[in-house]
C-alpha positions in Angstrom: 15.5 132.9 -138.9 15.7 132.9 -135.1 14.4 129.1 -135.2 16.5 128.4 -137.5 20.0 129.9 -135.8 18.8 128.4 -132.6 18.5 124.9 -133.9 21.6 124.6 -136.2 23.5 125.9 -133.6 23.1 123.8 -131.4 24.3 120.7 -134.1 27.5 122.7 -134.0 30.3 120.3 -132.5 31.5 122.7 -129.0 35.0 123.6 -130.3 36.6 126.4 -128.2 38.0 124.0 -125.1 38.7 127.2 -122.8 35.2 127.0 -122.4 36.3 124.2 -119.7 38.2 126.2 -117.7 35.5 128.8 -117.3 33.0 126.4 -116.1 35.1 125.3 -113.3 36.0 129.0 -112.1 32.3 129.3 -112.3 31.4 126.1 -110.0 34.6 127.5 -107.3 32.8 130.8 -107.8 29.8 129.3 -106.5 31.1 127.0 -104.2 33.2 129.8 -102.5 31.0 132.9 -103.1 34.1 134.7 -103.7 35.3 135.5 -106.8 38.4 133.3 -107.7 41.5 136.2 -107.4 44.7 133.8 -107.3 45.4 130.6 -109.6 44.4 127.2 -108.2 45.1 125.2 -111.0 48.5 125.2 -112.3 51.4 124.5 -110.1 53.7 126.5 -112.1 51.7 129.5 -111.0 50.2 128.3 -107.9 48.8 131.7 -106.1 49.5 133.9 -108.7 47.0 137.2 -108.9 44.5 136.3 -111.5 42.4 138.6 -113.5 38.8 138.7 -113.3 37.6 138.8 -116.6 34.1 137.3 -117.8 33.4 136.2 -114.2 29.1 136.6 -114.6 29.7 134.6 -117.8 31.9 132.0 -115.7 29.3 131.7 -113.1 26.2 131.7 -115.7 28.2 129.0 -117.6 29.1 126.9 -114.2 25.1 126.8 -113.1 23.9 126.2 -116.5 26.1 123.3 -116.3 25.3 121.6 -113.2 21.9 122.1 -114.3 21.8 120.4 -117.6 25.4 119.8 -118.5 26.5 121.0 -122.4 23.2 120.8 -123.7 21.9 124.0 -121.6 25.3 125.5 -122.2 24.9 125.0 -125.5 21.1 126.3 -126.1 22.3 129.5 -123.6 24.4 130.4 -126.7 22.4 129.9 -129.4 20.0 131.7 -128.3 22.2 134.7 -127.3 23.8 134.6 -130.6 20.5 134.3 -132.4 18.7 137.0 -130.6 21.7 139.3 -131.2 20.9 138.3 -135.1 17.2 139.0 -134.2 17.5 142.4 -132.6 19.8 143.3 -135.7 17.0 142.5 -138.0 14.5 144.1 -135.7 16.9 147.6 -136.0 16.8 147.0 -139.8 12.9 147.1 -139.8 12.5 150.0 -137.3 15.1 152.5 -139.6 12.7 151.4 -142.8 9.5 151.4 -141.0 8.2 154.7 -141.9 5.7 153.9 -144.2 6.6 150.3 -144.7 8.5 147.7 -143.3 11.5 146.1 -145.7 10.1 143.1 -148.0 11.5 139.7 -146.1 14.0 139.0 -149.3 15.7 142.3 -148.3 15.5 141.8 -144.5 16.6 138.0 -145.2 19.2 138.7 -147.1 21.0 141.1 -145.4 20.7 138.9 -141.9 22.8 136.2 -144.2 25.5 139.0 -145.4 25.7 139.6 -141.6 25.9 136.0 -140.7 28.5 135.3 -143.4 31.1 137.0 -141.9 30.7 135.3 -138.6 29.9 131.8 -138.6 33.9 131.0 -138.5 33.2 132.5 -135.4 29.9 131.4 -134.0 31.3 128.6 -131.3 30.3 127.9 -128.1 31.9 130.7 -126.4 31.3 134.0 -123.6 31.0 136.1 -126.7 27.6 135.7 -127.5 27.0 137.5 -124.4 29.0 140.6 -126.3 27.1 140.2 -129.4 23.9 140.4 -127.8 24.9 143.6 -125.8 26.7 144.9 -128.8 23.1 144.9 -131.1 21.1 145.4 -128.2 23.2 148.7 -127.6 22.9 149.6 -131.6 19.3 149.4 -131.3 18.8 151.8 -128.3 21.3 154.4 -130.3 19.4 153.9 -133.1 15.9 153.8 -132.2 15.7 154.8 -128.4 14.0 155.6 -126.2 15.9 158.6 -126.6 15.3 159.4 -122.9 16.7 158.8 -119.7 14.7 155.5 -119.6 16.7 154.7 -122.6 20.3 155.7 -120.9 19.6 153.4 -118.4 18.9 150.7 -120.2 21.8 151.1 -122.2 24.1 151.6 -119.0 22.3 148.2 -117.6 23.1 146.3 -120.8 26.5 147.6 -120.6 27.6 146.6 -117.1 26.3 143.1 -117.6 28.5 143.1 -121.5 31.5 144.2 -119.4 31.3 141.4 -117.0 30.2 138.8 -119.0 33.0 139.6 -122.1 35.5 142.7 -121.3 34.8 143.9 -124.9 32.7 146.9 -124.6 35.0 149.2 -126.2 33.4 147.8 -129.4 29.9 149.7 -128.3 32.4 152.7 -127.2 33.6 152.3 -130.7 30.1 152.5 -132.9 28.3 154.5 -131.0 30.6 156.7 -131.0 31.3 156.8 -134.5 27.0 157.6 -134.6 27.7 160.2 -131.9 30.4 162.1 -134.2 28.6 161.5 -137.7 25.7 163.0 -136.2 27.8 166.1 -135.0 29.0 166.5 -138.5 25.4 166.6 -139.4 24.7 169.2 -137.0 27.9 170.9 -138.0 26.8 171.0 -141.9 22.9 172.0 -140.8 22.7 173.9 -138.1 19.1 173.0 -137.9 19.7 169.7 -137.1 19.1 168.6 -133.2 22.0 168.2 -131.0 22.7 164.5 -130.8 22.5 164.5 -126.7 21.6 161.1 -126.8 24.3 159.7 -128.6 26.8 161.4 -126.6 25.7 161.0 -123.5 25.4 157.0 -124.5 29.3 157.0 -125.3 30.2 158.6 -122.4 28.5 156.0 -120.2 29.9 153.1 -122.3 33.1 154.8 -122.1 32.8 155.1 -118.2 31.0 151.1 -118.1 34.1 149.3 -119.0 35.7 150.3 -115.9 32.4 148.7 -114.1 33.8 145.3 -113.0 35.7 143.9 -110.2 39.2 144.9 -112.1 38.5 149.0 -112.7 41.3 150.5 -114.6 43.2 147.0 -114.3 41.2 145.6 -116.9 42.8 148.0 -119.7 46.1 146.8 -118.9 44.9 142.9 -118.9 43.6 143.6 -122.0 46.7 145.0 -123.7 48.4 141.6 -122.8 46.5 139.6 -123.9 46.4 141.2 -127.4 49.9 141.1 -127.4 50.4 137.7 -126.5 47.4 136.6 -128.8 48.5 138.2 -132.2 52.2 139.2 -131.7 53.6 136.2 -129.8 51.2 133.5 -130.3 49.4 134.3 -133.8 46.2 132.9 -133.0 44.2 133.2 -136.2 41.1 135.0 -135.2 43.9 137.8 -133.4 45.6 138.0 -137.4 43.8 140.3 -140.3 41.3 138.7 -142.6 43.6 138.0 -145.2 46.1 136.4 -143.4 47.0 133.2 -144.9 46.6 131.5 -141.7 42.9 132.7 -141.4 42.3 133.2 -144.6 40.3 130.4 -145.6 37.9 130.8 -142.8 36.8 134.0 -143.9 35.4 133.6 -147.3 32.4 135.0 -145.6 33.6 138.1 -144.5 35.3 138.8 -148.5 32.2 137.5 -150.1 29.8 139.9 -147.6 32.7 143.2 -148.6 32.5 142.5 -152.1 28.7 142.8 -151.9 28.8 145.5 -149.9 31.3 147.4 -152.0 29.2 147.0 -155.1 26.1 148.3 -153.0 28.8 150.9 -151.7 29.0 152.0 -155.3 25.4 152.2 -156.0 23.6 153.9 -153.3 26.7 155.0 -150.4 26.0 158.7 -151.8 22.7 158.4 -149.6 24.6 157.1 -146.7 24.3 159.6 -143.8 27.8 160.6 -141.8 26.6 159.0 -139.2 26.2 155.6 -140.9 29.4 156.2 -143.3 31.3 156.4 -139.5 30.0 153.5 -138.1 30.9 151.8 -141.9 34.1 152.9 -141.9 34.9 152.5 -137.8 33.6 148.4 -137.7 35.1 148.0 -141.1 38.8 149.1 -139.7 37.6 146.4 -136.1 37.5 143.8 -139.2 40.3 143.9 -141.0 42.6 144.4 -138.0 41.3 141.1 -136.6 39.0 138.4 -137.6 37.2 137.7 -134.3 35.6 141.3 -135.2 34.2 140.3 -138.6 31.2 138.6 -136.4 30.1 142.6 -135.2 31.0 143.7 -138.3 28.1 142.0 -139.8 25.9 142.8 -136.9 26.3 146.6 -137.4 26.1 146.7 -141.2 22.8 144.8 -141.4 20.4 147.5 -141.2 23.1 149.1 -144.1 22.3 146.0 -146.0 18.7 145.7 -145.2 18.5 149.7 -146.4 20.5 149.1 -149.7 19.0 146.2 -151.0 15.3 147.6 -150.7 16.7 150.9 -152.5 17.9 148.6 -155.7 14.9 146.1 -155.4 12.0 146.9 -158.1 9.0 148.0 -156.3 6.8 145.7 -158.1 9.2 142.6 -157.5 8.9 140.6 -153.9 6.5 142.3 -152.4 4.8 142.2 -149.1 1.4 139.9 -150.2 -1.8 140.1 -148.0 -1.3 137.6 -144.7 -3.9 134.7 -145.1 -3.0 133.5 -141.5 -5.1 134.2 -138.7 -2.7 135.9 -135.4 -3.7 132.9 -133.7 -2.2 130.3 -135.9 1.2 132.7 -135.9 1.2 132.4 -132.5 0.5 128.8 -132.4 3.0 128.5 -135.1 5.7 130.4 -133.1 5.2 128.4 -130.4 5.4 125.4 -131.9 8.5 126.0 -133.8 10.3 127.4 -129.9 9.3 124.3 -128.8 10.7 122.3 -131.7 14.4 123.7 -132.2 14.6 123.2 -128.1 13.7 119.6 -128.5 15.4 118.1 -131.6 18.7 118.7 -131.1 19.0 116.7 -128.2 17.1 113.5 -130.2 19.0 114.1 -132.6 22.1 114.0 -130.7 22.1 112.7 -127.0 24.6 114.9 -126.2 27.0 118.0 -128.1 29.8 116.8 -129.9 33.5 118.5 -129.4 35.4 119.2 -132.2 38.4 118.2 -130.1 37.6 115.2 -128.1 40.1 114.3 -125.8 38.1 112.5 -123.2 39.2 109.1 -124.2 42.7 110.2 -123.6 41.9 112.1 -120.3 40.0 109.3 -118.7 43.0 106.9 -119.8 45.5 109.1 -117.9 42.9 109.2 -115.0 43.5 105.3 -114.6 46.9 105.5 -114.4 47.9 108.7 -113.0 45.0 109.7 -110.7 46.5 113.0 -109.1 49.7 114.9 -110.2 51.7 118.0 -112.3 50.8 117.4 -115.7 52.6 119.1 -118.5 50.6 119.9 -121.0 49.7 121.4 -124.3 47.9 124.8 -124.2 44.2 123.8 -125.2 44.4 120.5 -123.2 44.7 122.4 -119.9 40.7 123.5 -120.0 39.9 119.9 -120.3 42.5 118.7 -117.5 40.9 121.1 -115.2 37.7 120.4 -115.7 37.7 116.8 -114.9 39.7 116.2 -112.5 41.0 119.6 -110.3 42.5 120.0 -108.1 43.9 116.3 -108.3 45.7 117.7 -111.5 47.5 120.7 -111.4 48.7 121.6 -115.3 51.5 123.8 -116.1 49.7 125.7 -118.8 46.0 126.7 -120.1 43.9 129.4 -122.2 44.3 132.5 -119.7 46.9 133.8 -122.4 47.2 137.2 -120.0 48.2 135.2 -116.9 51.6 134.0 -117.9 54.8 136.1 -119.2 56.4 136.1 -122.4 59.0 134.2 -121.0 56.7 131.4 -120.2 55.2 131.5 -123.5 58.9 131.4 -125.3 60.1 128.7 -123.1 56.6 126.4 -124.0 57.3 126.8 -128.0 61.2 125.7 -127.4 60.0 122.8 -125.6 57.8 122.1 -127.9 60.2 122.6 -130.7 62.8 120.3 -129.2 64.7 123.3 -128.2 65.0 122.2 -124.8 66.9 119.1 -123.3 64.5 116.8 -121.5 66.9 116.3 -118.2 66.1 120.0 -118.3 62.2 119.8 -118.9 62.3 117.2 -115.9 64.5 119.4 -113.7 62.1 122.3 -114.2 58.8 121.4 -114.3 58.7 117.6 -112.8 56.1 116.6 -114.4 53.9 113.4 -113.4 52.8 112.8 -116.9 53.0 114.7 -120.3 49.1 115.1 -122.1 50.6 116.6 -125.6 49.4 117.6 -129.0 51.0 115.1 -131.7 51.3 117.7 -134.2 52.6 120.4 -132.2 54.8 118.8 -129.4 56.4 116.3 -132.1 60.0 116.7 -131.6 59.0 116.6 -127.6 57.6 113.3 -128.0 60.5 111.8 -130.1 62.7 113.2 -126.8 60.2 111.0 -124.8 60.1 107.9 -126.7 64.4 108.1 -127.2 64.7 108.4 -123.5 62.9 104.7 -122.9 61.7 106.1 -119.2 58.1 107.1 -120.4 55.5 104.6 -121.4 52.9 106.1 -124.3 49.5 105.8 -122.1 46.9 106.7 -125.0 47.4 108.7 -129.0 45.5 109.6 -131.2 44.8 112.3 -133.8 44.4 115.1 -131.0 46.2 114.1 -127.8 49.6 111.6 -126.4 49.8 110.9 -123.0 52.9 109.8 -121.7 53.7 108.4 -117.9 56.6 107.6 -116.5 57.7 103.6 -116.9 
C-alpha cells in the first residue's frame, strides 16, 4: 500500500499554487540565514510584518527545489503522505495483535476507507508534514512506549509538526479525546489504571503549539486565516463537506461515513469510551471543514480494521503460511522502493501542473521584465517564484497577511464595480495577470478602454500591458 501510494502520488499534477511562494520564502531564508518577518513580495504591503507560519517546511522545500526541482518536492510529499497511512496501518495492526494480526483484507480495507475522504486533498502541500505528525502522535498515544521516552518522542514530533504546518491543535484534540475517554473508564471502573501518559501527552501537545518563533501570536493569525478563508472568501476546503461547492469532491467522505455508520450499528457496542470520544471529535472536525476529512480518515483506520476483523467469518480470508523466504521479501521490498522512486520520472520527465501558467508568465517576462503586477490571487505564487524581486505582486495566497478591506476591494475590482481610472490611481500596475473567469468584468473594462494590449490568453491566465 505504501509503495502504491508513493508511485501514484508522483504522477498526480501539482495543484496547489501556494507552494510557489513557499519555495521562494525558503530560498530567502537559506540565503540570508534569517526568518522572513517583513513582506518582500508585494508592493501594496511592502515591509509589513509577516507571520512566519510553516517556516521549516518552506526551508525544506527550497532545499529540495534547488537540489532536484519539483520532482524532489513531489517525492518528499508522496513519501510523507504514504508514510502517514503506513503508520496508521501499523497502529491498527498493533492494536489487534494480541494473539493475531488482522488479515490483509481487513487491514487494506481499513486503509482504503481512510484514503477515500482525503484523495481530493492529497496535493503537494505542507499538510503532508502535519498528516505524518498526526499519525505518529496517535501511534505513540495508543502503543507507547508509555514512558518518559515516549513523552519526549511526542514532544519532538509536536515541535517539528507545528513548525512545518501550524495544525497541532488536531493532535491536542485527538489525544485529549483518548485521555478523556480513559478517565471516564477509570471513573466507571476504579481498578482501571489512570491514563497519566495520555494526560501528560495532551499537555505537551498543547504547550508545543507555542514552540514556534511566533509564540502566542500564532493563535491570532490562525483565527484571522480561518475568518478570511471560511467566512469571507468561502474557499472550498474550509466549507463543510455537504456544502454544494465541495460536495462532489467529498463523495469519498460520504461513502466512508456510510460504511462507518453501518459498522457502528453492527459493532459500536464494543467500542471503548476513548474510541467513542475520538470518533466523535474527529467526525465533528470533518463536518466543520472538508479539509479535516483527511485527518478523520487517519484516526479511524484502526477502528475500521477492528470492526472488519470482528465481522469477518473466521474461516474466510484467513492468513496462509508464507512461501517466500525472508531474503526474497527483503529483495522484493528494495526492488519495489527502487521502482516507485524511478518509474514516475521515466513516465513523466517533469511533474505536471494542474494550473499551468508558465507560458503566460514567460510571455509577460519578455514584454514586462520588471514592475508592479496586478494579479489574480492564485497566480501570485508563480509570479513570485519566477521573477522576484523584479516583479512585485498585489496579492498572493498568504490570506492572513491582508486585512478584510483588501479582500473586499479585490472582489469588487474583479466584479467590475471599481472604475478603471480608480484602479490605476490606487494600484499603478505595470501589467495585469488575471483569470479569464474570475476577472471577466475587469477584462471587459481593459478591452473597452483601448489603452491595454493583450499579451497572452488561455483558459487559466490572461496578461495585459499598457499599449
